[in-house]
C-alpha positions as CSV (number, residue, x, y, z in Angstrom):
1,M,-13.3,20.5,23.0
2,A,-15.1,23.5,21.7
3,T,-18.1,22.7,19.5
4,T,-20.1,24.3,16.9
5,K,-23.8,23.6,16.4
6,V,-24.6,22.8,12.8
7,T,-27.7,21.5,10.9
8,F,-27.6,18.6,8.6
9,T,-30.4,17.1,6.5
10,F,-30.5,13.3,6.3
11,D,-32.8,10.7,4.5
12,P,-35.0,8.5,6.6
13,A,-32.7,5.5,6.2
14,T,-29.6,7.3,7.5
15,I,-31.6,8.6,10.4
16,A,-32.7,5.2,11.2
17,R,-29.1,3.9,11.2
18,L,-27.9,6.9,13.2
19,N,-30.6,6.2,15.8
20,D,-29.8,2.5,15.8
21,A,-26.0,3.1,16.3
22,A,-26.6,5.6,19.0
23,Q,-28.9,3.2,20.9
24,R,-26.7,0.1,20.4
25,L,-23.4,1.9,21.5
26,A,-25.2,4.0,24.1
27,K,-23.6,7.2,22.7
28,P,-25.1,10.5,21.8
29,K,-26.0,10.9,18.1
30,S,-23.6,13.8,17.8
31,E,-20.7,11.5,19.0
32,I,-21.7,8.9,16.5
33,V,-21.5,11.5,13.7
34,R,-18.2,12.9,14.9
35,E,-16.8,9.4,15.0
36,A,-18.1,8.5,11.6
37,I,-16.6,11.8,10.1
38,H,-13.3,11.1,11.8
39,E,-13.3,7.5,10.4
40,Y,-14.2,8.7,6.9
41,H,-11.6,11.4,7.0
42,Q,-8.8,8.8,7.7
43,H,-9.6,6.8,4.7
44,I,-9.7,9.7,2.1
45,G,-7.0,9.0,-0.6
46,R,-6.6,5.4,0.5
47,L,-7.8,2.6,-1.5
48,S,-10.4,0.2,-0.5
49,E,-9.6,-3.5,-0.4
50,S,-11.7,-4.1,-3.5
51,E,-9.8,-1.3,-5.3
52,K,-6.5,-2.7,-4.3
53,Q,-7.5,-6.2,-5.6
54,R,-8.8,-4.7,-8.9
55,M,-5.5,-2.8,-9.5
56,L,-3.5,-5.8,-8.6
57,R,-5.4,-8.0,-11.1
58,A,-4.8,-5.3,-13.8
59,L,-1.1,-5.3,-13.0
60,D,-1.0,-9.1,-13.2
61,E,-2.7,-9.0,-16.5
62,F,-0.2,-6.3,-17.8
63,A,2.7,-8.4,-16.6
64,K,1.4,-11.3,-18.7
65,L,1.7,-9.2,-22.0
66,P,4.8,-9.7,-24.2
67,P,7.3,-7.0,-24.1
68,T,7.0,-4.3,-26.8
69,R,10.7,-3.6,-27.0
70,T,13.9,-5.7,-26.7
71,Q,16.1,-5.5,-23.7
72,A,18.8,-3.8,-25.8
73,E,16.2,-1.2,-26.8
74,V,15.3,-0.5,-23.1
75,D,18.9,-0.5,-22.0
76,A,19.7,2.2,-24.7
77,E,16.8,4.3,-23.6
78,L,17.8,4.2,-20.0
79,K,21.5,4.9,-20.9
80,E,20.2,8.0,-22.9
81,I,17.9,9.2,-20.0
82,R,20.9,9.0,-17.5
83,R,23.2,10.8,-19.9
84,A,20.5,13.5,-20.4
85,R,20.0,13.9,-16.7
86,R,23.7,14.5,-16.1
87,H,23.7,17.1,-19.0
88,G,20.6,19.1,-18.5
89,G,17.9,17.3,-20.4
90,R,17.2,15.2,-23.5
91,R,18.3,16.3,-26.9
92,H,15.2,14.7,-28.6
93,R,11.8,13.5,-27.5
94,Y,11.2,9.9,-27.0
95,D,7.7,8.4,-27.9
């Protein structure tokens, strides 16, 4: 693997954690940093467990709310949407 030398500036606490990880895992600091970046990159765009739980709680709360329209109104809107899709778009805007 080709490598490029770069310089980063870390605060003392991060340096201490890096040194500790390198010593405990018996790996070079550069490998620790590479693995950490790889791990971080894999989680970009994914929700953490706490974020998932927060969103599920919000969904549960939303599901408890009473409906704002009758089933007949919902069915009529869905029928209109399906008709519009078959014929190139809605004739009027729904709010």
